[in-house]
DOLODREN-738547 format. One line per field, with one value per residue: residue number from 1; residue in one letter; x, y, z of N, C-alpha, C, CB in turn. Coordinates in steps of 0.1 Angstrom, whole numbers. Glycine has a CB too. Layout:
! DOLODREN-738547
seq = (NUM_...) $
type = (A_...) $
nc1 = (X_...) $
nc2 = (Y_...) $
nc3 = (Z_...) $
cac1 = (X_...) $
cac2 = (Y_...) $
cac3 = (Z_...) $
cc1 = (X_...) $
cc2 = (Y_...) $
cc3 = (Z_...) $
cbc1 = (X_...) $
cbc2 = (Y_...) $
cbc3 = (Z_...) $
END
This chain:
! DOLODREN-738547
seq = (1_2_3_4_5_6_7_8_9_10_11_12_13_14_15_16_17_18_19_20_21_22_23_24_25_26_27_28_29_30_31_32_33_34_35_36_37_38_39_40_41_42_43_44_45_46_47_48_49_50_51_52_53_54_55_56_57_58_59_60_61_62_63_64_65_66_67_68_69_70_71_72_73_74_75_76_77_78) $
type = (X_X_X_X_X_X_X_X_X_X_X_X_X_X_X_X_X_X_X_X_X_X_X_X_X_X_X_X_X_X_X_X_X_X_X_X_X_X_X_X_X_X_X_X_X_X_X_X_X_X_X_X_X_X_X_X_X_X_X_X_X_X_X_X_X_X_X_X_X_X_X_X_X_X_X_X_X_X) $
nc1 = (-76_-44_-29_3_30_60_80_110_98_69_45_38_33_47_64_59_36_51_64_41_30_47_52_31_31_25_30_38_22_0_-10_-23_-39_-56_-66_-80_-100_-119_-125_-110_-81_-49_-19_7_28_23_24_46_57_43_55_81_82_74_51_19_-8_-42_-73_-92_-75_-57_-76_-82_-61_-56_-75_-71_-44_-50_-54_-57_-62_-43_-23_-7_9_26) $
nc2 = (235_225_199_193_169_167_150_123_101_91_76_48_17_12_-9_-35_-35_-41_-70_-82_-84_-97_-119_-130_-139_-112_-91_-57_-43_-62_-60_-33_-34_-53_-40_-21_-30_-33_-4_11_31_31_32_17_28_42_28_16_37_37_16_25_42_70_83_89_73_71_63_49_40_20_2_-12_-19_-39_-57_-65_-77_-94_-92_-81_-46_-38_-52_-43_-21_-36) $
nc3 = (66_44_52_52_44_54_60_46_47_35_42_66_58_35_34_42_25_3_10_18_-10_-25_-12_-22_-47_-66_-92_-93_-106_-109_-90_-87_-108_-99_-76_-89_-91_-74_-72_-61_-76_-82_-100_-114_-109_-89_-68_-67_-61_-31_-14_-20_-1_-7_-12_-3_11_15_29_18_-1_17_27_4_-3_21_12_-10_-8_18_42_77_85_102_101_78_92_108) $
cac1 = (-61_-39_-15_17_39_75_89_108_87_54_35_46_30_50_78_46_32_60_69_26_28_61_44_14_35_19_36_33_9_-13_-18_-31_-50_-69_-73_-89_-119_-125_-129_-93_-76_-35_-14_20_38_19_25_65_62_39_67_90_70_75_40_13_-19_-53_-80_-101_-65_-54_-89_-78_-47_-54_-84_-64_-32_-56_-44_-66_-52_-33_-10_1_13_37) $
cac2 = (241_214_194_188_163_176_142_120_87_97_62_34_6_6_-22_-43_-38_-51_-82_-95_-84_-106_-130_-135_-138_-104_-75_-41_-41_-70_-57_-25_-45_-62_-31_-15_-39_-27_9_17_33_32_26_7_37_52_10_17_52_34_6_28_51_86_90_90_61_70_60_40_32_15_-6_-18_-30_-52_-66_-73_-83_-108_-92_-72_-32_-37_-64_-37_-17_-45) $
cac3 = (62_41_61_45_51_49_59_36_50_36_49_79_51_24_32_42_10_-5_14_10_-26_-34_-5_-27_-62_-72_-96_-90_-123_-114_-77_-97_-116_-83_-69_-98_-95_-62_-76_-58_-86_-81_-108_-109_-108_-73_-60_-61_-46_-18_-18_-13_11_-16_-13_10_14_15_39_9_-5_27_23_-9_-3_28_11_-22_-2_22_55_87_85_112_94_70_99_115) $
cc1 = (-54_-32_-6_25_52_86_96_101_74_39_45_39_36_61_64_40_36_58_51_30_38_57_34_18_27_29_30_17_-1_-21_-29_-44_-61_-74_-85_-104_-123_-128_-117_-84_-56_-30_-1_30_37_23_39_64_58_47_77_92_72_63_28_-1_-32_-61_-89_-86_-58_-64_-84_-71_-48_-69_-81_-53_-38_-56_-55_-57_-43_-26_-2_9_26_46) $
cc2 = (230_210_191_179_162_162_132_110_90_82_55_27_1_-11_-32_-51_-49_-66_-88_-92_-94_-117_-140_-136_-127_-93_-63_-40_-49_-71_-43_-29_-46_-47_-21_-19_-36_-9_19_19_37_25_24_16_39_34_11_31_49_27_12_43_68_86_82_79_71_62_44_33_16_3_-17_-25_-37_-60_-73_-86_-102_-108_-81_-57_-33_-45_-56_-27_-24_-43) $
cc3 = (58_48_51_51_48_57_50_37_48_41_56_74_43_20_35_30_1_-6_8_-2_-33_-26_-17_-48_-68_-76_-92_-100_-115_-96_-78_-100_-109_-78_-75_-95_-83_-59_-67_-71_-83_-91_-102_-109_-86_-65_-54_-54_-36_-8_-8_-3_7_-14_-3_3_17_25_31_4_7_30_15_-7_9_26_-1_-14_10_37_65_82_86_108_86_76_107_111) $
cbc1 = (-52_-36_-16_25_36_78_87_118_86_51_25_45_21_56_98_37_36_73_76_4_31_82_33_-5_31_8_37_50_14_-7_-5_-24_-46_-57_-63_-85_-122_-115_-146_-83_-86_-30_-14_26_33_-7_24_80_54_29_73_98_77_80_38_9_-14_-55_-90_-113_-54_-53_-100_-72_-29_-49_-98_-52_-25_-48_-24_-65_-54_-36_-17_-6_3_37) $
cbc2 = (247_213_180_199_153_201_138_120_81_104_49_34_7_19_-24_-36_-28_-49_-82_-92_-69_-100_-121_-114_-150_-101_-72_-26_-51_-90_-53_-24_-61_-73_-24_-20_-61_-32_12_5_44_28_33_-7_53_60_-7_19_68_26_7_27_48_89_91_109_49_69_75_50_45_23_3_-11_-23_-49_-61_-60_-66_-121_-84_-77_-22_-38_-78_-32_-14_-57) $
cbc3 = (75_31_70_43_52_61_65_30_65_17_37_98_47_18_48_47_3_0_34_12_-33_-33_8_-20_-70_-66_-112_-97_-143_-124_-64_-109_-118_-63_-65_-113_-99_-52_-72_-49_-91_-68_-119_-120_-121_-70_-72_-77_-45_-19_-36_-23_33_-33_-30_16_30_5_45_-6_-7_36_15_-18_-4_45_11_-33_11_17_51_108_92_124_81_61_105_115) $
END
């Protein structure tokens, strides 16, 4: 049975993704492009929705985000 997330906030990492992306001076498009080189396909619009917590994040996406942002996965949750 599929689990439906029925809260407004769909992830716990959005604010930290945005903070780390800005610290690295990356646009949302550049982050999206770099993720694609890992085979993780998140369009610029989806990066925006992750950052505003209106989109869920898969484990593969989480791994890719940590790799591109250069942090351990747990850093995304701090």
